[in-house]
N, C-alpha and C positions, 0 to 999 in steps of 0.2 A: 658703766652700762656695757652690755655686750649682746651681739647676736649669737645664739647658741645653736650649733649644728650637731645633732646626734646622728653620726654617720655609721650606717650599717651596724647599729648597736644591739648587743644581746648579752645576757648574763645568766650563768648557771652557778649555783653554789656547789655543784658536784665537779670533781676533777676531770671526769670523762663522760660528759653528757652524750646520750645515745639517741635522743629523739626530742621532739617538741615538749613533751611532758616533763623533761628534766630541766627546762629553762624557767627561771623565775621571771625573766624578762625576755620575751621573744623579739626577733629582729625588727628593728624600727629604723627609719631614716627620715628625720624631720628637722626642719629649720625653725627655730623659735626666734621671732623678730625682736630686735633691739628695742627696749623701752616698753614692751607690751606686758600686760598682766595675764598670767596663765594660771589655771587651776587644774591640778591632777585629781581626777574624781574617779572613785570606784570603791568596791567593798574591800574589807580587810583581806589581805593576802593576795591582792591582784597585781602587785608589783610597784605600787606608787612610791613607797619609801626606798625600794631598791633603785628605782630610776633617779629619785632625788639625790640619794647618796652617791650615785655615779656622777651626777652633774657637779656636786659639791667637792668631790675628790675623796670622800670617805671610803669609797669602794672603787676598785679598778675593774672595768668590764671584762668579761671573758672574750668578747669579740667586739670589733669596731672601735670607733674613736669619738672623742668629744672635742669640738672645736669652739673656741671663743673668738669671735671676729676673725675667723680663718686660721687662727693659731691652734695647733694641736696641744691640748692640755691634759690628755688622757692620763699621763703618768706624773703630772704635777700634783703636789700635796695641796690641801685646801688653802693654806696661807699664801701660796703662790698664785692662786686663782682670783684673789680679791673677792671672796664670797662671804656674805653674811648669812648665817643660818639660825633660825629660831626653831627650837625643838618642841615636841608635844608637852613635855614636862619641864617646869621652870629650871633654868640654869642660872643661879644667882649665888653671890657670896653672902652668906648670912651675917658674917661679922662686919660687913661694910654697910655704909649708909646707902640709901637709894641713889643719892647723887654720885657716890663713888662707884657704884655698880654701873651706872649709865656712862660714867666718864672712863671706865677701865679700858674699853677698846681703843679709845682715842689716846689715852696716856701711853698705852702699850705701843702705839705707833708714833710717839714723839710729837704730838700736836702741842701748840702753845696754849698757855692757860686761858687766854681770852677766847680762843676758838672753842676750846673744850667747854668753857662755862656757857657760851652762847648756845652751842649744840645741845648740851644737857638740858638747859632751861627750855629750849624750843620743844624738845621731845617730851619733857615732863609735862609741859602745858598741853600738848596733843593728847597725852595719856591721862590727863587730869590728875597728876601726881605732884604738882608744884608744892602743895602743902605738906608732902611727905618726904621731901628731898633729904631732910636731915635725920630721918628715922632709920634705925637699923633694920635690915631686911628680915632678920630672924623673927621679928614680932608681927610680920604682915601675914595676911590671909593668902591662900593658894592663888586666888585670882589676881591679887596685887603683885605677887611674885611673878606671875606669868606676864603681867604688864611690864614689869622690869625687864624680863627676858625679851619681850617684843622691842622694848626701847633700846636694848643693847644691840639688837639686829638693825635697828633703824638709824642709830646715831651716826654711823659712818656715812660719808657722802661719796667717797671715791671707790665704790664697789661695782663689780661687774654685774652682780645679780643678788637679790635677797630671796632666800629660800625659807618657806614656812612649812614645817611638818606638823600639821594638825595643831596649830598653836592655841586654839581657843577651846580645847577640850575641857579644861578645868574652870572656864569662865562661866559665870551665871548667864542665863539667856538674855536678859536685858542688856547687860554690859557687852555680851558677845555681839549683839546687833550694833551697838554704838562703835565698838572697836572695828568691826567689819567696814562700817561706813567711813571711819577715820582712815583706815588703811587704803580704801578706795580713793579717798580725797588726797591722801599723801601721794599715791601713785600718779594721779593726774597732775599734781603739783611738781613732782620731781622727774617723771618719765623714766624711772628706773625699771629695769627688767625684774619682774617679781614672779615667783612660782609658788603656788599655794597648794599644799596637799590636804585633801579632805575626803571624807566619805559622805559628807552632808551636801546634797544638791543645792540647797538654798545658799549655803556659803559659797559654793562654786559659782553659781549663776549670778549672784549679786556682786561678787568680787572681780571676776575675770573678763578680759576682752575675748579670750578664747578658752574653751574648756577642753581638756584632754581626758577622754573617758577610757578607762582601762578595765580589762576583763580577762582574768586568767593569764596574765602576763602579756597580753596584746594591747596595743593602742587601737581600739576599735573605731574611734572617731575623734578628730580634732576640729572644733568649729565654734562659732559664736553661739550663745544661748539660744538665739532664734533658730539657727540651723539645726541644733540638736533637737529642738522641740518639733519643728515642722517637718524635718526630713532625717530621721534617725538612720544612720548607715547600717546599723545592726539592731536586731531585735532586742538585745540587751540594753542598748542606749534608750530605746523606746520604753522599755520596762523600768529602767532605773531613773530616767528623767521624767518628771511629771507626777502629779498626785491627784487621782490615781494614774498609773502608767498607761502606756499604749495597750489597746486590745490587740492581741495576736491570735489569729484564727486560721487553722489549717484549711486550705482551699485547693480546688483544681482550677487552674487559670488557663483560659483559651482566648487568645486575641484580647479583646477589651471587655471580657466577662470573667467573673469569678464564680464558680459553682461551689456552694457550701451547703451540705446536708439537704440537697434537693431544692435549694433556693438559688437563684441567679441574681447577682448584683452587677451593675455597670461600673467599669473602670474608666478613668480619664485617658489612659494610654493603652496601646496594644502590646501584647507580649507574645513572643515566639519561643517554641521549644521548652515550655515550662512543664516538663513531665517529671514524675518522681513523687515521693511521699513527703519530701521536706520543703514543700511550697506553702507559704503562708501569706496572708494579708495582714497589714497593721494599720490601725486607725485610732487616733486619739479620742478619748471620751468627749472632748470639746467639739468634735466634728461629727457628732451623731445626733439623730432626732428620733423622738418617740411618736408612734402613731396608733390609731385604732383601726386595725385592718389595713388593707392596701399592700403596697410594696414593702420590701425589707425582710429581715430575718425574724422568724417567729420566736418570741421570748415570753418568759414568765417573770414578772417582777418579784423579787424576794424581799427587798427592803429598800428604804429611802433614808439617806443620811443627810441632814441639813447642816451644812458647815458654814452658814452665814451668808456669804455673797452668792452661793449657788448650792444646789442639791446634787448629791451623788446617788444615782439609781443603780443598785446592784441587781442584775437580771440573769436568769438562767437560760442558756441556749444549748440544748442537748447535753446537759451536764457540765457545760463550760460557762464560767462567769464572764459576762460582758458588762463593762462599766459605762454609764452614760451620765454626762453632766447636764443639769437643767437649771436655767436662770432662777434666782430667788423670786418667788411670787408667781411663777408659772404653775398652774394646777396640773396634777398628774392624775388622770382618770383611772378608775379601777378597770376600765375596759381597754386600756392600752395593752397591746399584745405584739407590737412590731417595732423594730428599730431599723432605721436606714442610715446610710453613710454618705457624706459629701464625697462624690467620686473624685473631686480634685484633691482630696486629702487622704486618699487611700494609697498606701505604699505596698509593693509586692516584694516578698523576700524569698530567697532560696538558700537553704543551708544557713539561715540566720542573717545573710547579707542582702542588702537591698539590690533590686534589679531595676535597671533603667528601661523604661518602656519607650515605645515609639508613638508619635502622634496618631491618635485613632482616626 
């Protein structure tokens, strides 16, 4: 296990980068705690795999350094970092049995037969593959091969960190949920540092102690699932986390009031110097309420989607969609024409980034 410090790290695939747009990974300086489970979350092309490959040693960063427990490993190859990595597509030896595939990393490092056998059987049981240990890998399904690949990453015990690069892509949904829970349980049992790359927010939020959200090469927020949900540091985090995502609405903010298309709403904090056209408020659909007249923004309900435990109301506000969640069983009158926000849950953003207010 290891504490991982990404110190003033940045990377460009170009030999002579001239500006921020030339960097696949913009400058970051973060300490990732020993024994924690992290998820790297973001859309395709945001820099997740670049960052993971720098940590593993498959890629040398253009700038900055990587420290494991204070030791600079920036120029060390993967095998010297004691890293286990599981890739998106299965890495298995088709001519070997499942047992030999799982045992290979341990045999390669000279472990004794008894230790190898115990570890292989423990991992096989966790992956529900005990009955397939003597089968050749070539005849197995894609999801079974990915389970082997996962097992090969998990079988070693003396690793600094285990890195997962979208490992459940080819797994069917039911098995994906089971494996995710098993990985979470394994982390709690072993306290190994784990880093899990995904574009799926459900995978990230259910697996990780802390989620690292990436957007266009930037780490825009690192926090617990609760922090990401309740206080997104960037409008992208609010949009990307949640279903539906956070409502983001342009506004003119003065003190503890936001003025939006002729309507004024109260804020829980006061804000100074909020001039310019890039000011927005953000509020989650869960922190909204529908009304017939009275205070709030004037809306027109376009449709209602019943998703089981709650309903999602899609409403129009001057050509902009606002999403509202309503508890299952709560009636929605045809006369509803206003939406109000819980002022304690409204965030203010400028240039996409959250602004801290003062007590009103």
